[in-house]
C-alpha positions as CSV (number, residue, x, y, z in Angstrom):
1,M,0.0,0.0,0.0
2,N,1.1,3.5,-0.7
3,P,1.7,5.2,2.7
4,S,0.7,8.7,1.5
5,T,-2.6,7.3,0.2
6,I,-3.2,5.6,3.6
7,I,-2.5,8.8,5.5
8,G,-4.8,10.7,3.2
9,M,-7.6,8.2,3.6
10,F,-7.4,8.2,7.4
11,A,-7.3,12.1,7.4
12,S,-10.4,12.2,5.2
13,I,-12.2,9.7,7.4
14,I,-11.3,11.7,10.5
15,L,-12.6,14.9,8.8
16,L,-15.9,13.3,7.8
17,V,-16.4,11.8,11.2
18,S,-15.7,15.1,12.9
19,V,-18.3,16.8,10.6
20,L,-20.9,14.1,11.1
21,F,-20.6,13.7,14.9
22,F,-19.5,17.0,16.2
23,T,-21.2,19.6,14.0
24,A,-24.7,18.0,13.5
25,E,-27.4,16.9,15.9
26,S,-27.7,13.7,13.9
27,P,-25.2,12.1,11.6
28,Q,-28.0,10.9,9.4
29,S,-28.7,14.5,8.4
30,F,-25.7,14.3,6.1
31,M,-27.1,11.2,4.4
32,N,-29.2,11.8,1.4
33,L,-29.3,9.0,-1.2
34,P,-31.2,10.9,-3.9
35,G,-28.7,13.8,-3.8
36,L,-25.8,11.4,-3.9
37,A,-27.4,9.6,-6.8
38,I,-27.8,12.8,-8.8
39,V,-24.1,13.6,-8.4
40,L,-22.7,10.2,-9.1
41,A,-25.0,9.2,-11.9
42,G,-24.7,12.6,-13.6
43,T,-20.9,12.6,-13.3
44,M,-20.5,9.1,-14.7
45,A,-23.0,9.9,-17.5
46,A,-21.2,13.0,-18.6
47,T,-17.8,11.1,-18.4
48,F,-19.1,8.3,-20.7
49,I,-20.4,10.9,-23.1
50,S,-17.1,12.7,-23.1
51,Y,-14.7,9.8,-23.6
52,P,-14.7,6.5,-25.5
53,L,-15.8,3.4,-23.5
54,K,-12.4,1.7,-23.7
55,E,-10.6,4.8,-22.2
56,V,-13.0,5.1,-19.3
57,L,-12.8,1.3,-18.5
58,R,-9.0,1.5,-18.6
59,V,-8.9,4.4,-16.3
60,V,-11.2,2.7,-13.8
61,R,-8.6,-0.1,-13.5
62,L,-5.9,2.5,-12.9
63,V,-7.5,3.5,-9.6
64,G,-5.8,0.6,-8.0
65,L,-2.4,2.3,-8.7
66,V,-3.3,5.0,-6.2
67,F,-3.5,2.4,-3.4
68,R,-0.3,0.5,-4.0
69,R,3.3,1.6,-4.2
70,E,4.6,1.2,-7.7
71,N,8.4,0.6,-8.0
72,T,10.1,1.8,-11.2
73,Y,13.2,-0.4,-10.5
74,T,15.5,2.4,-11.6
75,R,18.4,0.9,-9.6
76,D,18.0,-2.4,-11.4
77,D,17.9,-0.6,-14.7
78,I,21.2,1.2,-13.9
79,K,22.8,-2.1,-13.0
80,E,21.7,-3.7,-16.2
81,L,22.9,-0.8,-18.3
82,V,26.3,-0.8,-16.6
83,D,26.7,-4.6,-17.0
84,I,25.6,-4.4,-20.7
85,S,28.1,-1.5,-21.3
86,R,30.9,-3.7,-20.0
87,L,29.9,-6.5,-22.3
88,W,29.5,-4.1,-25.2
89,L,33.0,-2.7,-24.8
90,K,34.4,-6.2,-24.9
91,G,32.5,-6.8,-28.1
92,D,30.7,-9.8,-26.7
93,V,27.4,-9.4,-28.6
94,R,26.2,-12.9,-27.6
95,A,26.5,-12.1,-23.9
96,V,24.6,-8.8,-24.4
97,E,21.7,-10.7,-26.0
98,E,21.7,-13.1,-23.1
99,A,21.6,-10.3,-20.6
100,L,18.6,-8.7,-22.5
101,E,16.6,-11.9,-22.0
102,T,16.5,-11.3,-18.2
103,A,16.0,-7.5,-18.5
104,R,12.8,-6.3,-16.8
105,N,12.4,-3.1,-18.7
106,P,11.0,-3.4,-22.3
107,F,12.0,0.1,-23.1
108,L,15.6,-0.8,-22.2
109,R,15.4,-4.0,-24.2
110,T,14.2,-2.1,-27.3
111,G,17.0,0.4,-27.1
112,I,19.8,-2.1,-26.7
113,Q,18.4,-4.3,-29.4
114,L,18.6,-1.4,-31.8
115,V,22.2,-0.8,-30.7
116,I,23.1,-4.4,-31.4
117,A,21.4,-4.2,-34.8
118,N,23.8,-1.3,-35.7
119,T,21.0,1.2,-36.1
120,K,22.0,4.8,-36.5
121,E,22.2,6.7,-33.3
122,D,19.8,9.4,-34.5
123,E,17.2,6.8,-35.5
124,I,17.5,5.1,-32.1
125,F,16.9,8.3,-30.2
126,D,14.0,9.3,-32.5
127,L,12.2,6.0,-31.9
128,L,12.8,6.0,-28.1
129,R,11.8,9.7,-27.8
130,W,8.6,8.9,-29.7
131,R,7.8,6.1,-27.2
132,I,8.4,8.5,-24.3
133,A,6.1,11.1,-25.9
134,R,3.5,8.5,-26.6
135,L,3.5,7.3,-22.9
136,K,3.4,10.9,-21.7
137,A,0.4,11.7,-23.9
138,R,-1.5,8.5,-23.0
139,E,-1.1,8.8,-19.3
140,H,-1.8,12.5,-19.3
141,A,-5.1,11.8,-21.0
142,E,-5.9,9.2,-18.3
143,A,-5.3,11.6,-15.5
144,Q,-7.3,14.3,-17.4
145,I,-10.4,12.0,-17.2
146,F,-10.3,12.3,-13.5
147,R,-9.8,16.1,-13.7
148,T,-12.8,16.2,-16.0
149,M,-14.9,14.2,-13.5
150,A,-13.7,16.7,-10.8
151,T,-15.3,19.4,-13.0
152,Y,-18.5,17.6,-13.6
153,A,-19.2,16.6,-9.9
154,P,-19.7,20.1,-8.5
155,A,-21.8,21.1,-11.6
156,F,-24.2,18.2,-11.0
157,G,-24.2,19.1,-7.3
158,M,-25.6,22.5,-8.4
159,I,-28.1,20.8,-10.6
160,G,-29.3,18.8,-7.6
161,T,-29.5,22.0,-5.6
162,L,-31.8,23.5,-8.3
163,V,-33.9,20.4,-8.3
164,G,-34.3,20.5,-4.6
165,L,-35.1,24.2,-4.5
166,V,-37.8,23.7,-7.2
167,N,-39.4,20.9,-5.3
168,M,-39.2,22.8,-2.1
169,L,-41.0,25.9,-3.7
170,E,-43.8,23.6,-4.9
171,V,-44.7,22.6,-1.4
172,M,-43.9,25.9,0.3
173,E,-47.6,26.9,0.6
174,A,-48.3,23.8,2.7
175,G,-45.9,25.1,5.3
176,D,-45.3,21.5,6.5
177,L,-41.7,21.2,7.6
178,H,-41.8,17.4,7.3
179,V,-42.3,17.9,3.6
180,I,-40.1,21.0,3.1
181,G,-37.1,19.5,5.1
182,P,-36.2,16.5,2.8
183,R,-36.4,18.7,-0.3
184,M,-34.2,21.3,1.3
185,A,-31.7,18.6,2.3
186,V,-31.5,17.5,-1.4
187,A,-30.9,21.1,-2.4
188,L,-28.0,21.6,0.0
189,L,-26.4,18.1,0.2
190,T,-26.0,17.6,-3.5
191,T,-23.6,20.6,-3.7
192,F,-21.8,19.2,-0.6
193,Y,-21.5,15.8,-2.3
194,G,-20.2,17.3,-5.5
195,I,-17.5,19.4,-3.9
196,L,-16.5,16.5,-1.6
197,L,-16.1,14.0,-4.5
198,A,-14.3,16.5,-6.7
199,N,-11.7,17.5,-4.1
200,L,-11.3,14.4,-2.0
201,I,-11.4,11.7,-4.7
202,F,-11.2,12.8,-8.3
203,K,-8.6,15.5,-8.1
204,P,-6.3,13.6,-5.7
205,I,-6.4,10.6,-8.1
206,A,-5.5,12.8,-11.0
207,V,-2.6,14.3,-9.2
208,K,-1.4,10.9,-8.1
209,L,-1.5,9.6,-11.7
210,E,0.4,12.7,-12.9
211,R,3.1,12.2,-10.3
212,R,3.4,8.5,-11.4
213,T,3.8,9.7,-15.0
214,E,6.6,12.1,-14.0
215,E,8.5,9.3,-12.2
216,R,8.1,7.0,-15.2
217,L,9.3,9.7,-17.6
218,I,12.4,10.3,-15.4
219,A,13.2,6.5,-15.5
220,M,12.7,6.4,-19.2
221,N,14.9,9.4,-19.8
222,M,17.5,7.8,-17.6
223,V,17.5,4.7,-19.7
224,L,17.7,6.8,-22.9
225,E,20.7,8.6,-21.5
226,G,22.3,5.2,-20.6
227,I,21.8,3.9,-24.2
228,S,23.2,7.1,-25.6
229,L,26.4,6.6,-23.5
230,I,26.6,3.0,-24.6
231,T,26.5,3.9,-28.2
232,K,29.3,6.4,-27.6
233,R,31.3,3.6,-25.9
234,R,31.7,5.5,-22.6
235,L,33.3,3.7,-19.7
236,P,31.0,1.7,-17.4
237,S,32.1,3.7,-14.3
238,F,31.2,7.0,-16.1
239,I,27.8,5.6,-17.2
240,E,27.1,4.5,-13.6
241,E,27.9,7.9,-12.1
242,T,25.9,9.7,-14.8
243,L,22.8,7.5,-14.3
244,N,23.0,7.7,-10.6
245,S,22.5,11.5,-10.9
246,F,19.0,10.8,-12.2
247,V,17.9,9.1,-9.1
248,A,19.9,11.1,-6.5
249,N,17.9,13.2,-4.0
250,Y,19.3,16.7,-3.9
251,H,17.8,19.0,-1.3
252,D,19.1,22.1,-3.0
253,E,20.9,22.4,-6.4
254,I,22.4,25.8,-5.6
255,R,23.4,26.0,-2.0
256,D,24.6,23.5,0.6
257,N,22.7,22.9,3.8
258,V,25.9,23.4,5.7
259,K,26.2,26.9,7.1
260,Q,29.1,28.9,5.7
261,R,31.8,29.7,8.1
262,T,32.4,33.4,8.6
263,P,35.5,34.9,10.2
264,A,35.1,36.2,13.7
265,A,34.8,40.0,13.9
266,G,37.2,40.2,16.8
267,K,39.8,38.2,15.0
268,G,39.6,40.3,11.9
269,S,39.8,43.5,13.8
270,S,42.8,42.4,15.8
271,E,44.6,41.3,12.6
272,G,43.9,44.7,11.2
273,K,45.3,46.4,14.3
274,G,48.4,44.3,14.1
275,Q,49.0,45.3,10.5
276,N,48.4,49.0,11.3
277,A,50.9,48.8,14.1
């Protein structure tokens, strides 16, 4: 399980429990199935109208990625690229092909296979960059579906509010609170449900998928750089150090966290007095 997702889920549960049990006389006052049905059904209907069926179904399966921690295996990729670079420098093509059979990353396999086939360097990079761009576009479109749903949910919440207000106005003359109350609840709670679903479910899932895409793009660009260095026959030690820079965690690229030492004012003034003497 992804720890940040677990923390977010517990925080949201605590928030909702606090709202239900400490700000309302009855927790059931925040439960309104017709209002929730308006938001959910309207959001899903608008999503299916906006996107092809296969894209929506594929995105539904991606929700599971939010709850588990996906490993990009960048350290394994670095090790495989360094080992392959050693074999390539020795000219042992057969050993390189055997190493590719156990490689986990299909993007890495494709690049090295093109190198073995003596493909031009520019053609290799064009193909691999095209695959990176294709992955970026596809996964951006997947995250965009959830951002679209986050836009639809509050809108249908407002529709439910209008429906509830219209129904409430129709029975206003009767003056019966037992009739007016449920209609007023639909009017108010649908907006609540729409905003809650948009900001607690749909948008966080979209952000999570976008962050996943960024990590995958970093890993793919790292592999691309490694293949570039192999084609240029760089030393394995140089390749390893270069690729490690892709996964290194730098707190600040400009300044060190260590405080700069400054000369003591008293020492500087005493030295100045000695020189003047």
